[in-house]
N, C-alpha and C positions, 0 to 999 in steps of 0.2 A: 388227802391227795397232795402230791407235789407235782406242780406243772399244770398250767391252764392254757395249753396250746391247742392246736388243731385236733389231734386225736383224743386228747383228754376229754373232750365233750362227749364222745361216744362211750367212754368208760363211765363218766359221771351219769349219763342217761341210764345206763344199764344198772349201776349201783342203786339208783333211785327206785328201781323196780324189784330189787332183792330185799325182801322184808327182814332178813337176818342181819343186814348191814345198814349202817347210817354214816353218811359223810358228815363228820363233825367240823371239818375245817379244810381249807385249801391254801397252799402257799405257792407263790410265783415271784421270782426275783425282779420281774419287770413291774415297776410301780403302777398300781391301778389295775393290773391284769387279773390278779386274784379276786379283787373286789367285784369286778364285772362278771367274772365266772361264778362267784358265789351268788350274786344276784340272779343270774340266769337260771341256776340250778337249785335255788332256795337252800343254800348252805349257810349255816349260822355265822361262821367266822372266816375271815380272810387275813392272810399274813404275807409280808414281803420276805421274811427271814424264816428259814426252815427250823433253825434251832429254837427260836422263840415259840413257834407252833408246837414242836414236839414237847418242849418243857411245860407248856401250859395245858395242852390237850391230853397228853399221855394216851395216845390211841392204842388199840389192840394191834392194828397193822397199818402200814402205809402203802399206798399205791403210787408208784413213781412213774410219771408220764412226761419225762424230759428227754433231751437229746442224749445220745449214747455216751459222749465224753464226760457227762456229769454223773453217770450211774455209780461208778465205784466210790467216789467221795460221798455221795448221798447214802449209799448202802452202808458205808462205815458209820456215818452219822446216825442213821436209824438203828443199826444193829447194836451199837455200843450202849444204847438205851434199853436193850432187851425187847425191841419191837420187831414183829414179823414184817417181811418185805414182799410185795409184789412189784416187779420191775418190768417195764416195757422193753420189747425188743427193738433194735438190735441190743444185745446184752451189754457190750462194751467194744471200743475200737480195736483192742488187741486181745489175743488169747490169754496173755498173762493177767490182764485186768479182769477177764471173765473168771479165771481160776481164783483170783484174789477175792472176787465177790462171793464165790461159793465158800471159800475157806474162812472168810470174815464171819459169815453167818453161822457156819458150823462151830467156830470157836465161841461165838456168843450164844450158842444154843437157841437160835431163832430160825424160823423157816424162810427160805428164799424160793419164790416162784417167779417164773418168767411169763409175762403176759404174751402168749403166742396163740392168737385166736383163730388162725387160718384153719387148722385141723378141726376146729369146731364148727366150721361152716356146714350146714345141714347136708349139702350135696356130697361132701366128703364122708360124713358119718354114714349116710345111706350107701355110698359106694363101698365102704368097709363092710357094712352088713351084707350086701349082695356078694361081695368077694368071699366072705366067710361062708356064705350059703352056696358057693360054687356055681353061681348063675352062669358064668362063662367058662366053667371048668378050671383047668390048671392054667394060671396066668403065666405069660412069658414076656410081656412087654407092657410098660406103663409110661405114657407120654403126656406131657403138659405143654401147652403152647400159650405163653403169656403175651397178650397184646393190649397195650394201652397207648394213648396218644398224647399224654400230658407232658412228654419230654420233647415236643417239637418247638421250633421257633427260637427267637433270640432271648426270650424270657420263659424258659420251661419251668415246669413244676410250680405253678402259681400258688397252689395251696400250701406247699412246703418248699419255698424258694432256697432254703439252705442246702437242699439236695445238690444245687449247682456247684457248690464248693467241696463236696465230699470226694476224697480221692478214691474211695471204693464205694460204688453206688449200687449197681443193679443186683449183684449177687448178695452183697452185704445187707442192703436195705430191703430188697424186694423178693428176690428168688429164694432167700432164706425161708420164706413162708412155704414155698413148694418143697424145698429140701426137707423141712420138718414134716410136711404133710406126706411126702413119700415115705418117711420113716413110719408114720402112723399107718399108712396103707399097706406097705410092703415089707416092713421090718428094717433091720439095720443094713446099711450100704457098705459093701466091701471096698470099692474103689471108684474113683471119678476121673474123668478127663474133661477139661474145660477150655473153651476158647472165648475170650472176651474182646470186645472192641468198642470204640466210641464212634457213634454216628453223628451226634450233634456237637459241634465244636464249641458251643456256648457253655459246656459243662467241663468238669475236670475228670470225673470218673467214667466208668464204662456204662453204656446204656443198651448194649446188645450182648447176649451170652448164649452159648450152646454148651450144655452139660450132659455128658453121657455117663450114666451110673450103672454099676453092676451090684445088685442086691446079693446078700449072702445066700439067698435061695437060688441064685443064678438067673433070676428075672432081670431083664434089661430095662433101664429107665432112660428117658430122654426129657430134658427140660430145655425148651427153645423159647427164649424170651427177649422182648425188647419193649421199650416204652416210647416208641416213635411211630410205628405204623398202625396202631390201633385207633379205635374211635374215641371221641370226646363228646359227652361224658363216657367214662369206661363202663362196659357191661358189668353186671353185678358180680360175675365169677371171674372177671379180669382175664378171661381166656377160655380155652377149651381143653378137655382132657379125654384120653382114650385108654381103656384097659382092654388088652387083647389076651384071650385065652384059647385053649385048644377046642372049646365048644362054642365060642361066640365072642362078641365084642360089646363092651359097655362104653357108651360115649356120653360125656357131659358137654352140653352146649353152653354158650357164654351167658345164657340167662339162668344157669343153674339147673336146668331140666336134665333128666337122665333118659337115655335111649338105649335100647338093647337090640341086638341082632344075633340070632343063633345060626350056626353053620348048617348047611344041608349035608346030605351024605356025600361021600367022596365022589367027585366028578359031577355032582348035581348042583342045582342053583342054591344060593343062599336064601334063607328066610327073609322076608321083609322086615325092616327096622320098625320097632314099635316104641312109642313114648310111654315110659313107665308111670304108674299112678303114684306120683310123688309130688307133693305140693310144698315147696320150701316156704318158710315164714317170710313175710314181707316187713315185719316190724324190726326196728333197730338196724344195726350195721351188718350188712351182707348176710342175710338169713338169720339175724340175731345171734351171730357168732360171739360177739363181745359178751352179751348176757350169758350165753352158755359157758364160755370160758371162765368168766368170773364166778358163776355159780359153782362150777367144778372146783376152782381154787378155794372158794370160801368153805366148801364142804371139807376140803383137805385141812384147812385151819381148824374147823370145828371138831373133826374126828381124829386128827393126827395121822390119817392115812396118806400114803404117797400120792402125788398128783402126776398127771401126764407131763407136766412141765416144771418139776422140781429143778432147782438150779443145777445140781450136779448131773442130772439126767439130760438137761438141755445142753450141757457141754458137748454132747454127741452131735447135736445140730451145728453148734459153733465149729466143731472140728471139721464138719463137711464144708462149711464156708471157707475156712482156712485152706483146706485141701484144694478147693476149686481155684483159689488165687495162686497157690503154689503150682498147680497144674498149668494154669494159663501162663505163668511166668516162665516155666521150664519146658513147656510143650511136652509133658510126659503124663502118664497115668500115675495117680497118687493112691497108694493103698492106705486104708484107714486102720489097719491092724496096729 
């Protein structure tokens, strides 16, 4: 592992429960941080310098859990040694850097996976299953409402204070999760229209965003997000979602529970909403989505099969993020063709 920060702890905890993998070492450039992390998760060796770790350990793959601006140089360092890469999102600060990460690994003939665990949250996997089973008939709108409250006050984002200085924040760091999950649920997106603004003057980037998306299937999508008006601590699903079809509505509440209501006959009353018999796991991070994502990526390494988050495939999600910012800057609809 490279990086021993806030989110790395969730990844380490999940790796420890995957019998086919072993964390042999961890590196972090902040003196003492890797050692404390290694002690917490019973990792044999800790390093301050990545090159020293890679030369001594010669791992099968590396899990990068550092800030986005470090990703491209770290990927180059790892790939040139013929080592496979799992890299945390956001992929990199710019489109060109993201492409360079993909091309670097392709030239080195190593795999690049992006650790995007949101689509692996169990309520989204179950929603996909119900969508494919046509529970609500033909879908025509998918909406997600992100509401957290960690962005309030003069010292927002206490768990990740570097968010305050990021010039692109909500879409780049947070709503990218929902854009990727929308791709998982509804397929590729044809165009987006985005409006961004900053509510809290203590930060540099945007903390409120409205994104209207049109899927290639003509389903309409809405992402309505902010990190100001929600509750603290945040609910496990970070918000609510609604999938509307011609035969009913599937709703996800902020606790990750799923509820369904079918339409009555034309002119008649709707059927009452029912809570579905779906019990999301309580172990690990948000329905154990980090474990599920890492298990999937590990299987991709073991079998050579494509994953849902191969680097080149994930560029489609990055393109959506870039399109949102272009849309907000120009006040126009941006096509993804």
